[in-house]
Each structure stands twice: as C-alpha cells, then as structure tokens.
C-alpha positions in Angstrom: -12.2 -16.9 13.0 -10.7 -13.5 13.5 -8.0 -12.6 10.9 -5.3 -10.0 11.0 -3.2 -9.8 7.8 -0.1 -7.6 7.7 1.5 -6.4 4.5 4.0 -3.7 3.4 7.2 -5.3 4.8 10.2 -4.9 2.5 13.9 -4.2 2.3 14.9 -0.6 2.6 18.1 1.4 3.0 18.9 3.3 6.2 17.0 6.6 6.3 14.2 5.1 4.2 10.5 4.8 4.9 7.9 2.1 4.8 4.2 1.9 5.5 2.8 -1.3 7.0 -0.8 -2.2 6.8 -2.9 -4.7 8.8 -6.4 -5.6 7.7 -8.8 -7.0 10.3 -11.6 -9.3 9.4 -14.3 -11.3 11.2 -14.4 -9.0 14.2 -15.8 -5.6 15.0 -13.0 -3.2 14.2 -14.5 -0.4 16.2 -14.2 -2.3 19.6 -10.5 -3.1 19.1 -7.3 -1.5 20.5 -4.8 -2.0 17.7 -1.1 -2.3 18.3 2.1 -2.9 16.4 5.0 -4.9 17.8 8.3 -5.9 16.3 10.8 -8.7 16.9 14.4 -8.1 16.0 16.5 -11.1 15.0 17.4 -13.1 18.0 15.4 -10.9 20.4 12.0 -10.9 22.0 8.9 -9.1 20.7 8.7 -5.4 21.7 5.9 -2.8 21.7 6.0 -0.2 18.9 2.7 1.7 19.1 -1.0 1.3 19.7 -4.2 3.2 19.1 -7.9 2.9 19.7 -9.9 2.1 16.5 -11.0 5.7 16.3 -7.5 7.0 16.6 -8.4 9.1 19.5 -5.8 7.6 21.9 -2.3 6.8 20.6 0.8 5.6 22.4 4.4 5.1 21.1 7.5 3.4 22.4 10.3 5.9 23.0 12.2 4.8 19.9 9.2 5.3 17.7 8.3 8.9 18.8 8.8 11.4 16.1 9.6 8.8 13.4 6.6 6.4 13.4 2.9 7.1 13.0 0.1 4.7 13.8 -3.3 5.4 12.2 -6.5 3.7 11.3 -9.1 3.6 8.5 -12.3 2.3 10.0 -14.0 2.1 6.6 -11.3 -0.5 5.6 -10.9 -2.1 9.0 -7.2 -1.4 8.6 -4.4 -0.1 10.9 -1.3 1.4 9.5 2.3 2.0 10.7 4.2 4.7 8.8 7.9 4.4 9.6 10.3 7.2 8.6 14.0 7.5 8.9 14.5 3.8 9.5 17.8 2.6 10.9 19.3 -0.9 11.0 17.7 -1.4 14.4 14.4 -1.3 12.6 15.1 -4.7 11.1 12.7 -7.4 12.3 9.3 -9.0 11.9 6.5 -6.6 12.6 3.3 -7.9 14.0 -0.2 -6.5 14.3 -2.2 -7.1 17.4 -5.9 -6.5 18.2 -7.4 -6.6 21.7 -11.1 -6.5 22.1 -12.3 -3.7 24.5 -14.5 -4.7 27.4 -16.8 -6.6 27.3 -15.8 -8.2 24.0 -12.4 -9.5 25.0 -10.0 -11.4 22.7 -6.3 -11.0 21.9 -5.5 -11.5 18.2 -2.2 -11.6 16.3 -1.3 -11.5 12.6 1.4 -13.6 11.0 3.9 -10.8 10.8 5.7 -9.0 7.9 9.4 -8.8 7.5 11.2 -5.4 7.5 14.9 -5.3 6.6 17.0 -2.1 6.9 20.3 -2.6 5.1 22.6 -0.7 2.9 
C-alpha cells in the first residue's frame, strides 16, 4: 500500500518559516507528480504547489508565489515545501498528494500535518 507521510508542521509566529516534508514509500517516486494542498479551519482544501519528481516543472498558487518553494529529493523519495513569511492565513492542515503519471495512475494522499501561525 502506497504511503505518504508528512512532517514538519508546527506553531510559528507571523513572519516565520517552516519546512514541511513528505516521504513517499511503496511506489515509484520518479513517476509521480507531487503536490501540496492546505485546508484552513472551516474551509475546503486548496492547492498550494506541485512539481514533477525531477523538479523540472513547478506550479504555485498565486498566494504561494515568492514565499513558498516546493522541491524534491529523489534519493530520499521526499517532497518538501519551504514556507517563508507566513501569515495567519497560512494556518491549516497541509496535505501531500502524489499522482502517478501515465500509464501508472493512482491518486494518493498523506494524513496531513498541522501548521498554526499565531502570535
């Protein structure tokens, strides 16, 4: 069974930084498109950023551009999300997602990691 395990969530003050990690196991990392989503309290899940496993193609939500960086380490089957200058709107549960490229298929989610931005 494919596993995606996030870590790195924490409580941080406004203006602070966090780096989230997501380790993928039991699936070929190199055929995945990896994404980060977040779910603010009382709201739906929203897209943050995605990348191919090689890191060659990266996309960001408008709110993430210039402050967040998504990256991968294929040797560790890990995708990261570096978040800088966090504001209170950054509070939420952050989820890692992996979608298998054609012809592999699959749509896999982690359990989420909590980020709280508060003074």
